[in-house]
VEXSEKOL-614476 format. One record per residue: z, y, x of N, C-alpha, C in turn. Coordinates in steps of 0.05 Angstrom, whole numbers, padded with zeros to 5 digits, always signed. Atoms other than C-alpha are relative to their C-alpha. Layout:
BEGIN
ZYXZYXZYX/...
END
This chain:
BEGIN
-00012-00027-00004-00631-00266-00348-00011+00011+00027/+00011-00013-00024-00660-00217-00298+00011+00028+00002/-00008-00028-00004-00635-00152-00267-00007+00008+00028/+00006-00011-00026-00653-00107-00209+00022+00021+00007/-00023-00017-00008-00598-00072-00170-00003+00008+00029/+00000-00010-00028-00589-00031-00106+00016-00019+00018/-00014+00019-00018-00570-00077-00047+00025+00012+00011/-00024-00012-00012-00522-00028-00014+00021+00007-00021/-00018-00005+00022-00492-00008-00081+00016-00024-00008/-00012+00025+00007-00478-00080-00099+00019-00009+00022/-00016+00009-00022-00452-00097-00030+00026+00016+00003/-00024-00016-00004-00403-00038-00026+00020-00005-00022/-00018+00006+00022-00374-00054-00095+00013-00027+00004/-00010+00027-00004-00367-00128-00079+00020-00001+00023/-00017+00000-00024-00336-00114-00011+00027+00012-00008/-00025-00014+00008-00284-00067-00043+00018-00019-00016/-00017+00017+00016-00260-00119-00094+00006-00027+00014/-00004+00026-00013-00265-00178-00046+00027-00003+00014/-00026+00001-00013-00198-00159-00014+00021-00014-00017/-00019+00014+00017-00164-00190-00074+00001-00030+00006/+00003+00029-00002-00190-00260-00059+00016-00011+00023/-00016+00013-00021-00142-00305-00021-00018-00019+00016/+00016+00019-00017-00167-00349+00037+00003-00028-00012/-00003+00026+00013-00138-00409-00001+00009+00005-00029/-00006-00005+00028-00138-00410-00077+00007-00026-00014/-00008+00024+00015-00105-00458-00126-00023-00009-00018/+00023+00007+00016-00168-00456-00170-00025+00006+00016/+00025-00005-00016-00237-00464-00136-00016+00024-00011/+00016-00022+00012-00267-00413-00186+00009+00027+00011/-00010-00026-00011-00223-00359-00154-00012+00007+00027/+00015-00007-00024-00266-00364-00091-00025+00016-00007/+00025-00013+00010-00320-00331-00134+00004+00028-00010/+00001-00025+00015-00339-00263-00161-00010-00007-00028/+00010+00003+00027-00348-00260-00236-00019+00024-00005/+00019-00021+00005-00411-00221-00254-00008-00001-00030/+00007-00002+00028-00425-00197-00325-00019+00022-00005/+00020-00020+00006-00487-00160-00347+00000+00006-00030/+00000-00008+00028-00482-00121-00412-00013+00027-00003/+00014-00025+00005-00531-00067-00435-00005+00016+00025/+00008-00014-00024-00554-00050-00365+00023+00007+00019/-00023-00005-00017-00484-00047-00335+00010-00027+00011/-00009+00024-00013-00463-00100-00284+00029+00003+00007/-00029+00000-00006-00388-00113-00284+00006-00022+00020/-00006+00018-00022-00359-00146-00222+00031-00003+00000/-00029+00005+00001-00290-00179-00220+00007-00020+00022/-00012+00019-00019-00248-00213-00166+00029-00003-00007/-00028+00005+00008-00180-00245-00177+00013-00021+00018/-00015+00021-00013-00125-00286-00144+00020-00013-00020/-00015+00009+00024-00095-00303-00213+00024+00018-00006/-00021-00019+00005-00039-00252-00204-00010+00029-00001/+00012-00027-00001-00082-00191-00188-00030-00002-00005/+00028+00001+00007-00150-00178-00218-00011+00028+00004/+00012-00026-00006-00195-00121-00193-00029-00001-00010/+00026-00001+00012-00257-00100-00231-00014+00027+00006/+00016-00025-00003-00313-00049-00221-00026-00005-00013/+00027+00004+00013-00382-00037-00250-00020+00019+00013/+00021-00018-00008-00448-00006-00231-00025-00004-00018/+00024+00001+00017-00512+00011-00268-00022-00015+00016/+00023+00013-00013-00572-00034-00254-00025+00016-00005/+00025-00016+00003-00642-00005-00245-00016-00010-00024/+00016+00012+00021-00673-00053-00295+00013-00026-00008/-00013+00025+00008-00648-00111-00336-00015-00012-00024/+00012+00015+00022-00674-00164-00384+00020-00022-00009/-00019+00019+00010-00621-00200-00425+00028+00005+00011/-00027-00002-00008-00546-00203-00420+00011-00028+00007/-00011+00026-00007-00502-00258-00390+00022+00003+00020/-00022+00000-00020-00445-00277-00344-00001-00025+00016/-00001+00023-00018-00437-00323-00285+00019+00006+00023/-00017-00004-00024-00393-00334-00224-00016-00009+00024/+00016+00006-00024-00420-00336-00153+00019+00001+00024/-00017+00002-00024-00388-00355-00086+00002+00027+00014/-00004-00027-00013-00358-00291-00056-00009+00000+00029/+00006+00002-00029-00366-00314+00016-00031+00000+00004/+00029+00002-00003-00440-00333+00007-00014+00026-00006/+00015-00024+00008-00462-00271-00030+00006+00024+00018/-00007-00022-00019-00424-00223+00017-00015-00003+00026/+00014+00005-00026-00453-00255+00080-00030+00005-00003/+00029-00003+00004-00523-00255+00049-00008+00029-00003/+00007-00028+00005-00521-00182+00027+00006+00019+00024/-00009-00016-00022-00488-00156+00091-00023+00009+00018/+00022-00005-00019-00553-00159+00131-00025+00013-00013/+00024-00011+00014-00600-00130+00078+00002+00031-00001/+00000-00030+00001-00617-00055+00087-00004+00009-00029/+00002-00011+00027-00620-00010+00025-00028-00006-00011/+00025+00007+00014-00673-00037-00023+00008-00012-00027/-00007+00013+00026-00677-00063-00095+00001-00031+00004/-00002+00029+00001-00654-00135-00105-00005-00009-00028/+00006+00011+00026-00681-00176-00162+00015-00026-00003/-00015+00024+00006-00632-00227-00191-00014-00014-00024/+00010+00016+00022-00662-00283-00233+00020-00022-00004/-00022+00019+00005-00608-00325-00266-00009-00018-00024/+00005+00020+00021-00623-00389-00305+00027-00005-00014/-00026+00002+00013-00566-00386-00356+00007-00029-00009/-00006+00028+00008-00573-00461-00372+00011-00016+00023/-00010+00016-00022-00565-00492-00303+00013+00017+00022/-00014-00019-00018-00537-00429-00268-00013+00001+00028/+00015-00004-00025-00591-00429-00214-00006+00029+00004/+00004-00029-00005-00594-00360-00182-00021+00004+00023/+00019-00007-00021-00653-00332-00143+00002+00030+00004/-00002-00028-00008-00645-00266-00106-00025+00007+00016/+00024-00008-00014-00711-00234-00086+00004+00027+00013/-00001-00026-00013-00715-00178-00035-00027+00004+00014/+00026-00009-00010-00771-00143+00004-00015-00022+00015/+00014+00019-00017-00787-00198+00054+00007-00029-00005/-00007+00028+00003-00758-00261+00024+00017-00004-00025/-00017+00005+00023-00711-00293-00026+00022-00020+00008/-00022+00019-00002-00645-00331-00031+00001-00016-00025/-00005+00017+00024-00631-00389-00077+00028-00011+00003/-00027+00010-00001-00560-00408-00094+00009-00008-00028/-00010+00009+00025-00520-00441-00149+00024+00017-00009/-00023-00015+00011-00474-00402-00195+00019-00020-00012/-00020+00017+00013-00413-00429-00231+00005+00011-00028/-00004-00007+00028-00393-00428-00304+00021+00022-00002/-00018-00023+00002-00361-00360-00320+00023-00006-00019/-00022+00006+00019-00319-00391-00376+00024-00012+00014/-00023+00011-00015-00276-00425-00322+00017+00022+00013/-00014-00022-00014-00256-00357-00294+00024+00009-00017/-00024-00007+00016-00184-00339-00315-00002+00028-00011/+00000-00026+00012-00177-00282-00363+00024+00016+00009/-00023-00018-00007-00134-00222-00343+00018+00002-00024/-00019-00002+00022-00071-00217-00385-00002+00027-00014/+00000-00025+00015-00066-00165-00440+00028+00011+00000/-00026-00012+00000-00009-00115-00441+00012-00002-00028/-00014+00002+00026+00044-00119-00496-00001+00027-00015/+00000-00024+00017+00051-00069-00553+00019+00022+00010/-00020-00020-00010+00110-00036-00517-00008+00013+00026/+00009-00010-00026+00068-00015-00457+00005+00031+00003/-00006-00029-00006+00086+00052-00424-00025+00011+00014/+00024-00013-00012+00030+00101-00404+00009+00024+00017/-00006-00022-00019+00033+00148-00344-00027+00007+00013/+00024-00010-00014-00022+00191-00313+00009+00014+00026/-00007-00012-00027-00021+00211-00239-00026+00006+00015/+00023-00007-00016-00071+00246-00194-00004-00021+00022/+00005+00019-00021-00105+00198-00145+00012+00008+00027/-00012-00007-00026-00084+00239-00083+00031-00002+00000/-00030+00002+00002-00011+00241-00108+00009-00029+00003/-00007+00028-00002-00009+00166-00117-00005-00011+00028/+00006+00009-00027-00042+00154-00050+00021+00008+00020/-00021-00010-00019+00009+00198-00014+00026-00016-00004/-00025+00015+00006+00067+00161-00049-00001-00029+00011/+00003+00027-00010+00040+00092-00031-00001+00000+00031/+00003-00001-00029+00021+00112+00040+00027+00003+00014/-00025-00006-00013+00091+00138+00055+00021-00022-00003/-00021+00020+00006+00129+00079+00026-00007-00029+00006/+00008+00028-00003+00088+00016+00036+00011-00014+00025/-00009+00012-00025+00110+00005+00108+00029-00009-00001/-00029+00007+00001+00184+00000+00087+00006-00023-00019/-00005+00023+00018+00174-00058+00037+00008-00024+00017/-00011+00023-00014+00207-00124+00055-00019-00025-00004/+00011+00027+00004+00183-00197+00061+00023-00019-00003/-00025+00014+00004+00244-00229+00032-00002-00019-00024/+00002+00020+00022+00239-00293-00009+00025-00001-00017/-00025+00001+00015+00312-00289-00029+00004+00024-00018/-00003-00024+00017+00307-00218-00056-00028+00011-00006/+00028-00009+00005+00236-00211-00085-00003+00028-00009/+00002-00028+00009+00252-00143-00116-00005+00019+00023/+00004-00018-00023+00251-00114-00046-00028-00001+00011/+00026+00004-00012+00180-00138-00033-00022+00017-00013/+00020-00017+00012+00146-00081-00069+00009+00029+00000/-00006-00029+00003+00145-00006-00084+00011+00004-00028/-00013-00005+00026+00193+00016-00139-00010+00027-00010/+00009-00025+00013+00163+00069-00186+00022+00008-00019/-00022-00009+00017+00222+00107-00216-00010+00025-00015/+00013-00021+00016+00193+00149-00273+00020+00014-00018/-00016-00016+00019+00229+00206-00309-00018+00020-00013/+00016-00020+00014+00207+00262-00354-00006+00025+00018/+00004-00023-00018+00209+00310-00294-00016-00007+00025/+00012+00008-00025+00183+00270-00235-00004-00030+00002/+00003+00029-00006+00162+00203-00206+00009-00004+00029/-00010+00006-00027+00198+00173-00146-00011-00027+00009/+00008+00026-00012+00167+00120-00100+00022-00008+00019/-00022+00009-00017+00221+00078-00066-00008-00027+00012/+00004+00026-00013+00215+00022-00015+00022-00004+00021/-00021+00005-00020+00267-00012+00028-00001-00030+00008/-00003+00028-00009+00275-00075+00070+00029-00006+00009/-00028+00003-00008+00350-00067+00079+00007+00013+00026/-00005-00014-00025+00342-00034+00147-00009+00029-00002/+00011-00027+00004+00299+00026+00128-00006+00005-00029/+00005-00006+00028+00289+00062+00062-00016+00026-00001/+00016-00024+00005+00238+00112+00037+00004+00008-00029/-00001-00011+00027+00249+00157-00023-00018+00024-00001/+00019-00021+00001+00189+00199-00039-00003+00010-00029/+00000-00010+00027+00196+00242-00101-00023+00020-00003/+00022-00019+00005+00135+00279-00130+00005+00013-00027/-00003-00015+00025+00139+00334-00182-00028+00005-00012/+00028-00004+00010+00063+00331-00192-00007-00020-00023/+00005+00019+00021+00070+00274-00242+00027-00007-00013/-00024+00008+00014+00120+00251-00294-00008-00017-00024/+00005+00016+00024+00127+00205-00354+00010+00014-00025/-00010-00011+00025+00141+00218-00427+00028-00011-00006/-00026+00013+00004+00203+00174-00422+00009-00011+00027/-00010+00012-00024+00248+00143-00370-00009-00029+00001/+00010+00027-00003+00216+00079-00344-00003-00007+00030/+00002+00008-00028+00206+00039-00280-00014-00027+00002/+00012+00026-00006+00168-00019-00249-00001-00004+00030/+00002+00006-00028+00162-00054-00182-00028-00011+00006/+00027+00008-00007+00091-00059-00154+00000-00017+00025/+00000+00017-00024+00081-00118-00106-00017+00012+00023/+00012-00010-00024+00057-00106-00035-00031-00003-00001/+00029+00005-00001-00013-00136-00044-00016+00020-00017/+00014-00020+00016-00036-00093-00103+00004+00028+00010/-00005-00027-00011-00004-00032-00070-00019+00005+00023/+00019-00002-00023-00046-00046-00007-00029+00004-00011/+00027-00003+00012-00109-00053-00051-00004+00028-00009/+00002-00028+00009-00095+00014-00083-00002+00019+00023/+00001-00017-00024-00083+00045-00015-00029+00001+00012/+00027+00000-00010-00154+00024+00005-00020+00012-00020/+00019-00011+00020-00187+00046-00061+00004+00030-00005/-00006-00028+00009-00153+00113-00074-00012+00022+00017/+00012-00022-00015-00182+00153-00016-00027+00009-00010/+00026-00007+00010-00250+00151-00049+00001+00011-00029/-00003-00009+00027-00222+00171-00117+00008+00030-00001/-00006-00029+00003-00217+00244-00141+00017+00005-00025/-00012-00007+00026-00193+00242-00213+00028-00011-00003/-00027+00010+00006-00130+00216-00247+00000-00030-00001/-00004+00028+00003-00103+00146-00246+00017-00004-00025/-00014+00006+00024-00082+00119-00313+00016-00026+00005/-00017+00023-00004-00023+00071-00307+00012-00009-00027/-00011+00011+00024-00004+00026-00365+00016-00025+00008/-00015+00023-00008+00052-00025-00357+00020-00009-00021/-00021+00011+00017+00099-00071-00395+00020-00014+00018/-00021+00014-00016+00154-00118-00371-00012-00017+00022/+00011+00020-00018+00106-00165-00335-00024+00009+00016/+00025-00007-00013+00040-00132-00318-00005+00030+00000/+00008-00029+00000+00010-00064-00300-00030+00002+00004/+00028-00006-00004-00060-00037-00306-00004+00027+00012/+00007-00025-00013-00087+00017-00260-00029+00006-00005/+00028-00007+00006-00150+00051-00285-00008+00024+00016/+00011-00021-00018-00187+00091-00232-00027+00008-00011/+00026-00009+00009-00252+00128-00238-00021-00023+00003/+00020+00021-00005-00292+00069-00208+00010-00028-00001/-00012+00027-00002-00243+00011-00209+00021-00003-00021/-00022+00006+00018-00194-00023-00255+00015-00024+00011/-00016+00021-00011-00137-00067-00231+00023-00007-00019/-00023+00009+00015-00088-00109-00270+00016-00020+00018/-00015+00018-00019-00031-00143-00232+00027-00007-00013/-00027+00010+00007+00033-00182-00243+00020+00017+00015/-00021-00016-00013+00095-00140-00230+00022-00018+00010/-00024+00015-00009+00157-00162-00193+00022+00004-00021/-00021-00003+00020+00210-00177-00245+00028+00000+00013/-00027-00002-00011+00283-00160-00232+00009+00028+00000/-00013-00026+00000+00330-00102-00225+00000+00011+00029/+00000-00012-00027+00318-00055-00165+00028+00012+00006/-00027-00011-00007+00383-00036-00128+00001+00030-00004/-00004-00029+00002+00412+00034-00138-00004+00012+00027/+00007-00010-00027+00377+00066-00079+00014+00026+00007/-00014-00026-00007+00412+00134-00085+00028-00005+00011/-00028+00005-00009+00480+00101-00073+00002-00006+00029/-00002+00007-00029+00462+00080-00002-00007+00024+00018/+00008-00023-00016+00439+00150+00020+00026+00016+00005/-00025-00015-00006+00498+00184+00057-00004+00030-00009/+00003-00027+00011+00511+00252+00024+00011+00021+00020/-00012-00020-00017+00556+00287+00074-00005-00006+00029/+00008+00005-00027+00523+00290+00142+00003+00025+00017/-00005-00025-00014+00554+00343+00187-00016+00004+00026/+00015-00002-00026+00513+00326+00250-00030+00003-00007/+00028-00005+00007+00443+00356+00244-00016+00008+00025/+00017-00006-00023+00388+00356+00296-00029+00005-00010/+00028-00007+00007+00319+00390+00288-00016-00004+00026/+00015+00006-00024+00266+00364+00336-00030-00003-00007/+00029+00004+00003+00190+00363+00345-00006-00030-00003/+00005+00028+00007+00165+00298+00314-00016-00014+00021/+00018+00013-00019+00108+00282+00362+00013-00003+00028/-00014+00001-00026+00151+00298+00424+00020-00024+00000/-00019+00021+00002+00204+00250+00399-00014-00028+00000/+00015+00026+00001+00153+00194+00383-00009-00008+00028/+00009+00006-00027+00124+00200+00453+00022-00010+00018/-00023+00008-00016+00192+00196+00486+00011-00028-00008/-00009+00026+00009+00213+00137+00443-00018-00022+00010/+00019+00021-00010+00150+00099+00462+00003-00006+00029/-00004+00004-00029+00162+00111+00536+00025-00015+00006/-00026+00012-00006+00235+00093+00535+00003-00028-00011/-00003+00027+00013+00230+00033+00488-00012-00023+00015/+00012+00021-00017+00188-00004+00539+00022-00014+00016/-00022+00011-00017+00254-00015+00577+00023-00011-00017/-00022+00011+00017+00295-00038+00517-00001-00030-00001/-00001+00029+00003+00316-00109+00504-00021-00009-00020/+00021+00009+00017+00258-00148+00475+00012-00012-00026/-00013+00013+00023+00306-00184+00428+00008+00020-00021/-00012-00019+00019+00337-00122+00397-00016+00026-00003/+00014-00026+00000+00291-00062+00414+00019+00023-00004/-00021-00020+00004+00356-00022+00416-00005+00024+00017/+00000-00025-00016+00351+00051+00437+00025+00016-00009/-00024-00015+00005+00410+00097+00442-00007+00030+00000/+00004-00029+00001+00408+00170+00421+00027+00013+00004/-00025-00016-00004+00462+00216+00450-00006+00029-00005/+00004-00028+00009+00465+00283+00416+00022+00017+00010/-00019-00020-00009+00499+00342+00447-00013+00027-00004/+00009-00027+00006+00490+00417+00446-00029+00005+00009/+00028-00006-00004+00415+00431+00439-00015-00020+00017/+00016+00020-00015+00393+00367+00472+00006-00028-00012/-00002+00028+00009+00381+00294+00455-00009-00018+00023/+00006+00018-00023+00384+00240+00508-00007-00028-00013/+00010+00026+00010+00344+00177+00493+00002-00020+00023/-00003+00020-00022+00362+00115+00533-00003-00028-00011/+00003+00028+00007+00348+00041+00533+00005-00017+00025/-00003+00017-00024+00365-00018+00578-00003-00029-00009/+00002+00029+00004+00351-00092+00584+00016-00013+00022/-00018+00011-00021+00409-00124+00620-00012-00025+00012/+00011+00025-00011+00373-00191+00627-00020+00005+00023/+00021-00005-00021+00317-00159+00669+00007+00023+00017/-00010-00023-00016+00358-00103+00699-00019+00024+00000/+00017-00023+00003+00312-00049+00672+00014+00020-00019/-00012-00020+00018+00332+00017+00640-00017+00025+00002/+00014-00025+00000+00304+00085+00623+00016+00020-00016/-00012-00021+00017+00329+00152+00597-00017+00025+00002/+00015-00025+00001+00297+00217+00577+00015+00020-00017/-00014-00021+00014+00325+00283+00554-00019+00020-00012/+00017-00019+00014+00292+00328+00502+00017+00023-00011/-00015-00022+00012+00312+00396+00476-00003-00002-00030/+00001-00001+00030+00329+00403+00402+00021+00020-00009/-00021-00017+00012+00370+00446+00355+00021-00019-00012/-00020+00019+00010+00435+00409+00344+00026+00014-00007/-00025-00011+00009+00496+00428+00304+00019-00024-00006/-00019+00022+00003+00557+00383+00307+00012-00008+00026/-00013+00008-00025+00602+00350+00358-00017-00022+00013/+00017+00021-00014+00571+00304+00411+00005-00027-00012/-00003+00027+00011+00557+00234+00386-00023-00017+00010/+00020+00020-00008+00518+00171+00404-00005-00019-00023/+00007+00019+00022+00481+00126+00355-00023-00017+00010/+00022+00019-00008+00436+00065+00364-00018-00006-00023/+00019+00007+00020+00372+00049+00327-00020-00021+00012/+00022+00017-00009+00318-00004+00330-00025+00018+00004/+00021-00020-00007+00262+00034+00365-00025-00003-00017/+00025+00005+00015+00204+00001+00327+00003+00012-00028/-00004-00011+00027+00235+00021+00260+00000+00030+00000/-00001-00029-00002+00248+00092+00282-00028+00012+00004/+00028-00010-00005+00177+00101+00308-00017-00003-00026/+00013+00005+00026+00151+00071+00242+00005+00024-00019/-00008-00022+00018+00190+00123+00202-00013+00026+00008/+00011-00026-00009+00168+00182+00245-00031+00001-00003/+00029+00001+00003+00095+00159+00241-00008+00005-00029/+00006-00003+00028+00099+00162+00165+00010+00026-00012/-00006-00028+00008+00122+00234+00163-00022+00018+00012/+00022-00016-00010+00068+00287+00170+00009+00027+00011/-00009-00026-00009+00111+00348+00185+00002+00002+00030/-00001-00004-00029+00112+00379+00254+00028-00004+00010/-00028+00003-00009+00188+00381+00258+00016-00017-00021/-00016+00016+00017+00239+00332+00230+00030+00007+00004/-00029-00005-00001+00313+00339+00213+00014-00026-00001/-00018+00024-00001+00361+00283+00233+00027+00008-00012/-00026-00006+00011+00423+00283+00190+00018-00025+00004/-00017+00022-00008+00480+00239+00216+00029+00005-00008/-00029-00002+00007+00551+00225+00193+00017-00011+00023/-00013+00012-00023+00577+00176+00245-00017-00024+00009/+00018+00021-00011+00549+00119+00289-00002-00025-00017/+00001+00024+00016+00563+00067+00235-00014+00004-00026/+00013-00005+00026+00528+00101+00177-00029+00007+00005/+00029-00004-00002+00454+00107+00163-00007+00028+00007/+00010-00026-00007+00415+00164+00193-00021+00008-00020/+00019-00011+00019+00376+00208+00145-00020+00017+00015/+00021-00015-00014+00309+00235+00168-00018+00013-00021/+00016-00014+00019+00273+00289+00129-00019+00020+00015/+00017-00020-00013+00214+00335+00145+00013+00028-00004/-00011-00027+00002+00237+00406+00160-00014+00016-00022/+00016-00013+00021+00181+00433+00116-00011-00022-00018/+00010+00020+00020+00170+00390+00054-00028+00008-00010/+00026-00006+00012+00100+00384+00026+00005+00012-00028/-00003-00013+00026+00089+00424-00037+00004-00020-00023/-00007+00017+00023+00120+00393-00100+00008-00028+00008/-00009+00026-00009+00149+00336-00059+00028+00002+00012/-00026+00002-00013+00217+00313-00035+00001-00027+00014/+00002+00024-00015+00212+00262+00020+00025-00004+00017/-00024+00007-00016+00272+00227+00051-00003-00028+00011/+00001+00027-00012+00274+00168+00099+00028-00006+00012/-00027+00008-00009+00336+00129+00119-00003-00024+00019/+00001+00023-00018+00349+00082+00177+00029-00009+00007/-00027+00011-00006+00409+00036+00187+00003-00001+00031/-00005+00001-00029+00441+00041+00256+00004-00028+00011/-00007+00025-00013+00450-00014+00307+00026+00005+00016/-00026-00004-00015+00518-00025+00340-00005+00003+00030/+00002-00004-00029+00524+00001+00410+00023-00016+00014/-00020+00015-00014+00561-00040+00462+00023+00017+00011/-00020-00017-00012+00597+00019+00491+00012+00020-00020/
END
């Protein structure tokens, strides 16, 4: 078998799918890329047994069809230093000896039997189909991924929950301290359905989607989901279990409302949080008429800081404590210039929403408070 392919084209495709591969795999074959040549199209696959990512590219010239596996680390390191030029692959299909010829030299390496490579699972007959624009899906994943948990006892919290209705799709993520609910009206399903996408495949999609323009076709059943992009296809195991009722934890009646410039607040939080306790990262917000006082202290080291910002505030004066790192995380994942803080009392979660929502979106973030000593 012989084929000629662009060096940079091959390298960029392999690099994109290589993020699936774990540093330690249960099966040695999973350290490899699977390469399949069929009718002048080279299909490339990488897998960690739970998530499989595939892509393909046209070869310049080919003679014969075939499939083989090759060490991902070796081929990536070898191609990284080769400038744009045609590469000629000569593959002995009997002993899997591979020779890669380029302008000034050649590489020789051994392939592995492609039949050992695990097959991706097929979806059941009851699979649900949903289509979503790549930018819409990217925005949903970008805004919610940071709020997913790493909780072995509650695995359902370790991913992004896709809540699909006939009118909209809602992306939800929570780690028990913070929660994101991002509803988009730019996509919907034909029926009510839902699935939980694990963190790793969500991160892979986050890296692939910026280069995509068209629609993403999502097909899923009870166990697996397939995401078909313009240039890539991914099948992954879903998190099984029932996601908690996220709407029930969002406080509905919040009489205390503060509108403030987002970047001004982030800057102040970063300055003041330097002086908070390293163990708790607690910062205190004191809201009163048209101002917000941010303070922090570390009793162990006798350090403290406070800063006062102007804001539009309606409600009686109140103080509430938050973990500064969580609050900064939330504010960094909102793109609006101004945010609205909605508070009920110091013991209930604070709701943070952009003053101006993006078109066809409804974004809400929630942060649990920390108890103040005073």
